C-alpha positions as CSV (number, residue, x, y, z in Angstrom):
1,X,61.2,180.7,94.6
2,X,58.7,182.4,96.8
3,X,55.9,184.4,94.7
4,X,56.2,188.2,95.0
5,X,53.5,190.3,96.5
6,X,52.4,193.8,95.5
7,X,50.1,196.6,97.1
8,X,48.4,199.7,95.5
9,X,49.8,203.0,96.8
10,X,46.8,205.4,97.1
11,X,49.1,208.4,97.0
12,X,50.4,207.9,93.5
13,X,48.0,205.1,92.4
14,X,50.9,202.7,91.6
15,X,51.5,199.0,92.4
16,X,54.5,198.6,94.6
17,X,56.3,195.4,95.6
18,X,55.9,194.4,99.2
19,X,59.4,194.2,100.8
20,X,60.0,191.9,103.8
21,X,62.0,192.9,106.7
22,X,65.4,191.0,107.3
23,X,63.7,188.8,109.8
24,X,61.1,187.7,107.2
25,X,63.9,187.1,104.7
26,X,65.8,185.0,107.2
27,X,62.7,182.9,108.0
28,X,62.1,182.3,104.2
29,X,65.7,181.3,103.7
30,X,65.6,178.8,106.5
31,X,62.4,177.3,105.3
32,X,64.0,176.9,101.8
33,X,67.1,175.2,103.0
34,X,65.1,172.9,105.4
35,X,62.9,172.0,102.3
36,X,65.9,171.3,100.3
37,X,67.5,169.2,102.9
38,X,64.3,167.2,103.4
39,X,63.8,166.6,99.7
40,X,67.5,165.5,99.5
41,X,67.2,163.0,102.4
42,X,63.9,161.7,101.0
43,X,65.4,161.1,97.6
44,X,68.5,159.4,99.0
45,X,66.5,157.1,101.1
46,X,64.3,156.1,98.3
47,X,67.3,155.7,96.0
48,X,69.3,153.6,98.5
49,X,66.3,151.4,99.4
50,X,65.8,150.7,95.6
51,X,69.3,150.4,94.4
52,X,71.5,150.4,97.4
53,X,74.5,152.7,98.1
54,X,77.5,152.1,95.8
55,X,80.0,151.1,98.6
56,X,77.4,148.8,100.1
57,X,76.6,147.2,96.8
58,X,80.3,146.6,96.3
59,X,80.7,145.1,99.7
60,X,77.7,142.7,99.1
61,X,79.2,141.8,95.7
62,X,82.6,141.1,97.4
63,X,80.9,139.0,100.0
64,X,79.0,136.9,97.3
65,X,82.4,136.4,95.6
66,X,84.1,135.2,98.8
67,X,81.2,132.9,99.5
68,X,81.5,131.3,96.0
69,X,85.3,130.9,96.5
70,X,84.7,129.3,99.9
71,X,82.4,126.9,98.2
72,X,84.9,125.9,95.5
73,X,87.7,125.7,98.2
74,X,85.3,123.3,100.3
75,X,84.8,121.2,97.3
76,X,88.7,121.0,96.8
77,X,89.1,120.2,100.4
78,X,86.4,117.3,100.2
79,X,88.5,115.9,97.2
80,X,91.7,116.1,99.2
81,X,90.0,114.2,102.0
82,X,89.0,111.4,99.6
83,X,92.5,111.2,98.3
84,X,93.9,111.2,101.8
85,X,91.4,108.4,102.6
86,X,92.7,106.4,99.6
87,X,96.4,106.8,100.8
88,X,95.3,105.7,104.2
89,X,93.5,102.6,102.8
90,X,96.6,101.7,100.8
91,X,98.7,102.2,103.8
92,X,96.7,99.9,106.1
93,X,95.7,97.2,103.6
94,X,98.6,97.0,101.2
95,X,102.0,98.5,102.4
96,X,102.0,97.6,106.1
97,X,100.8,94.1,105.8
98,X,103.4,93.2,103.1
99,X,106.1,94.6,105.4
100,X,104.5,92.9,108.5
101,X,104.0,96.3,110.3
102,X,101.2,97.1,112.6
103,X,98.3,99.3,111.3
104,X,98.1,102.9,112.4
105,X,95.4,103.1,115.1
106,X,92.3,105.1,114.0
107,X,92.6,107.0,117.4
108,X,95.9,108.4,116.0
109,X,94.6,109.0,112.5
110,X,91.5,110.9,113.8
111,X,93.1,112.7,116.6
112,X,91.4,116.0,117.7
113,X,92.3,119.5,116.7
114,X,92.1,121.5,119.9
115,X,89.8,122.8,122.5
116,X,86.2,124.2,122.2
117,X,87.5,127.8,121.9
118,X,89.7,127.0,118.9
119,X,87.4,128.6,116.4
120,X,86.0,131.5,118.7
121,X,87.4,134.1,116.3
122,X,85.1,133.0,113.5
123,X,81.9,133.6,115.7
124,X,79.5,136.4,115.0
125,X,79.7,136.4,111.2
126,X,76.9,135.9,108.7
127,X,78.9,133.0,107.2
128,X,80.1,131.7,110.5
129,X,79.0,128.0,109.7
130,X,80.8,128.0,106.3
131,X,83.9,129.4,107.8
132,X,84.0,127.0,110.7
133,X,83.2,124.0,108.5
134,X,86.2,124.8,106.2
135,X,88.6,125.6,108.9
136,X,87.7,122.3,110.7
137,X,88.3,120.4,107.4
138,X,91.6,122.1,106.7
139,X,92.6,121.2,110.2
140,X,91.5,117.6,109.8
141,X,93.7,117.5,106.5
142,X,96.8,118.8,108.3
143,X,96.6,116.3,111.0
144,X,95.8,113.3,109.0
145,X,98.4,114.3,106.4
146,X,101.0,114.6,109.1
147,X,100.2,111.2,110.4
148,X,100.3,109.7,107.0
149,X,103.7,111.4,106.2
150,X,105.1,109.8,109.4
151,X,103.7,106.5,108.3
152,X,105.1,106.6,104.9
153,X,108.5,107.6,106.5
154,X,108.2,104.5,108.7
155,X,107.3,102.3,105.6
156,X,110.2,103.7,103.6
157,X,112.6,102.8,106.5
158,X,111.0,99.3,106.8
159,X,111.4,98.8,103.1
160,X,115.0,99.8,103.0
161,X,115.6,97.4,105.9
162,X,113.8,94.6,104.0
163,X,115.7,95.3,101.0
164,X,118.9,94.9,103.0
165,X,117.7,91.8,104.7
166,X,116.9,90.2,101.3
167,X,120.4,91.0,100.3
168,X,121.9,89.2,103.3
169,X,119.7,86.3,103.6
170,X,121.1,83.0,102.1
171,X,118.8,82.7,99.0
172,X,120.8,81.1,96.2
173,X,122.4,77.6,95.6
174,X,126.2,77.6,96.6
175,X,127.1,75.7,93.5
176,X,125.9,75.2,90.0
177,X,122.4,73.7,90.1
178,X,123.3,71.0,87.7
179,X,125.1,69.0,90.4
180,X,123.3,66.2,91.8
181,X,122.0,66.6,95.4
182,X,123.4,64.2,98.1
183,X,122.1,63.7,101.6
184,X,120.1,66.4,103.0
185,X,118.9,67.4,106.5
186,X,118.0,64.1,108.1
187,X,119.1,61.4,110.7
188,X,121.7,59.0,109.1
189,X,121.6,55.5,110.6
190,X,125.1,55.1,109.4
191,X,127.7,57.8,108.7
192,X,129.5,57.0,105.3
193,X,133.0,57.4,107.0
194,X,132.4,56.9,110.7
195,X,129.8,54.2,110.3
196,X,127.9,55.5,113.3
197,X,124.3,56.8,113.4
198,X,124.1,60.7,113.7
199,X,122.2,63.6,112.3
200,X,123.3,65.2,109.1
201,X,122.5,69.0,109.6
202,X,123.0,70.4,106.1
203,X,122.6,69.5,102.5
204,X,125.4,67.7,100.3
205,X,126.1,68.6,96.8
206,X,128.0,65.9,94.7
207,X,130.5,68.2,93.0
208,X,133.7,67.4,91.3
209,X,136.9,68.5,93.0
210,X,137.6,72.1,92.5
211,X,133.9,73.3,91.7
212,X,133.3,77.0,92.5
213,X,131.5,77.6,95.7
214,X,129.7,81.1,96.2
215,X,128.4,83.0,99.1
216,X,124.6,82.6,99.2
217,X,124.0,85.8,100.8
218,X,125.8,89.0,101.9
219,X,127.6,88.9,105.2
220,X,130.8,88.6,107.2
221,X,133.3,85.8,107.1
222,X,133.5,84.6,110.7
223,X,135.5,81.4,110.0
224,X,137.9,80.6,107.2
225,X,140.2,77.6,108.0
226,X,140.2,74.1,109.2
227,X,137.2,73.0,111.2
228,X,137.6,69.5,112.3
229,X,135.2,67.1,110.4
230,X,134.3,69.8,108.1
231,X,137.9,70.1,107.0
232,X,138.6,73.4,105.0
233,X,135.5,75.4,105.9
234,X,134.0,78.8,105.5
235,X,131.4,80.2,107.9
236,X,129.5,83.5,107.1
237,X,127.4,85.5,109.4
238,X,124.5,87.1,107.5
239,X,122.9,88.8,110.3
240,X,119.2,88.5,111.3
241,X,120.2,85.3,113.1
242,X,121.4,83.6,109.9
243,X,124.8,81.6,109.4
244,X,126.0,79.5,106.6
245,X,128.6,76.9,106.7
246,X,130.6,75.6,103.6
247,X,132.5,72.4,104.4
248,X,135.1,69.9,102.8
249,X,136.6,72.7,100.7
250,X,139.9,72.0,98.7
251,X,140.7,75.7,98.6
252,X,139.6,78.8,100.6
253,X,139.4,82.1,98.7
254,X,138.4,84.4,101.6
255,X,139.6,85.3,105.1
256,X,138.1,86.0,108.4
257,X,136.6,89.3,108.8
258,X,136.1,89.9,105.1
259,X,132.7,91.3,104.0
260,X,131.3,89.4,101.1
261,X,128.4,89.8,98.8
262,X,125.8,87.3,97.5
263,X,127.5,85.4,94.5
264,X,131.2,86.1,95.5
265,X,133.6,83.3,95.2
266,X,134.6,81.9,98.6
267,X,136.3,78.7,97.7
268,X,136.6,75.4,95.7
269,X,134.8,72.1,96.6
270,X,136.9,69.2,97.7
271,X,137.0,66.2,100.2
272,X,139.0,67.6,103.2
273,X,138.0,66.6,106.7
274,X,135.6,63.6,107.5
275,X,134.5,63.0,103.9
276,X,134.0,59.9,101.7
277,X,134.7,61.7,98.3
278,X,134.5,65.2,96.7
279,X,131.4,67.0,97.6
280,X,130.2,70.3,99.4
281,X,128.6,70.3,102.7
282,X,126.2,73.5,103.0
283,X,124.4,74.2,106.1
284,X,122.1,77.1,107.2
285,X,121.5,77.8,110.9
286,X,118.9,80.4,112.1
287,X,119.6,81.4,115.7
288,X,121.5,78.2,116.3
289,X,118.6,76.1,114.8
290,X,119.4,74.0,111.7
291,X,117.3,74.7,108.7
292,X,116.8,72.8,105.5
293,X,118.9,74.5,102.8
294,X,116.4,73.4,100.0
295,X,113.8,75.9,101.4
296,X,116.0,78.7,100.7
297,X,116.9,78.6,97.0
298,X,115.3,77.7,93.7
299,X,116.8,74.6,92.2
300,X,114.9,74.8,89.0
301,X,117.4,77.1,87.2
302,X,119.4,76.0,84.2
303,X,123.1,76.2,84.3
304,X,123.2,79.2,82.0
305,X,120.5,80.9,84.1
306,X,122.6,80.2,87.3
307,X,125.8,81.5,85.9
308,X,123.8,84.6,84.5
309,X,122.5,85.3,88.1
310,X,126.1,84.8,89.6
311,X,127.5,87.3,87.0
312,X,124.8,89.9,87.6
313,X,125.3,89.7,91.4
314,X,129.0,90.1,91.1
315,X,129.3,92.7,88.2
316,X,128.6,95.7,90.5
317,X,130.4,94.5,93.6
318,X,133.8,93.1,94.8
319,X,135.2,91.6,97.8
320,X,135.8,94.3,100.5
């Protein structure tokens, strides 16, 4: 408050208060308000410089929290990139070589993520480098993960095809492994019946008359009947260029056009056609080229193991 002023009235010898005119009072009021405003501004400025405004402080704290969360996110992304790298390594060094597939080119795995203006919206911030680094890594993960997913799908398809191929290839002995092997794939100077020199294009099994003969791989019967020197004969097309021939049978248990599974009974051995005695002629051709059947099955099984295998193969399948 402003101090009061008094004057001595000479007439009645009394002190009286000096009263200002309305203009003086207005000036005093304006000065008082101006001083108050100035003090308020000064106080606010000092307080904000020392402690910060509440909203500003809250925003700074939020920014620090976001920066911390981004740091945690970046570490997680780095770990994800390491895991993705391990998957790519297994893909290129393990799965694809086993399945005889070409590796995915590095140019495809590391393909770009867009033009130079892709991250323009992240420019101009205090944390622009952090934001752009995280965004680039996320885009890299998306691209590499997409490539890896497609690669795994291709591997899965190839695996299924290999599984099917393994089912169809001729890979077991056509008769019980206890039976003695006869002539194999070789040039015979004298045919046992014809007496002339000629090639023997398969493997003979010295089996008693009526021995069970099994399909050595899944496929379609393309021949079931008399076949010249082979006598009663079954021919199976296994796909993938493979055909197997079973000759000199005494009885045929399948018909042409029938689909068979590995281990299905297809006939009984005999001595029909050009034969010097009961035996089975077994022949494997790959794209028309004769192959040694002994390279396609394990002859070290016992009799029990062989029939256990046949029983396992046929327990969940039947002739179709």
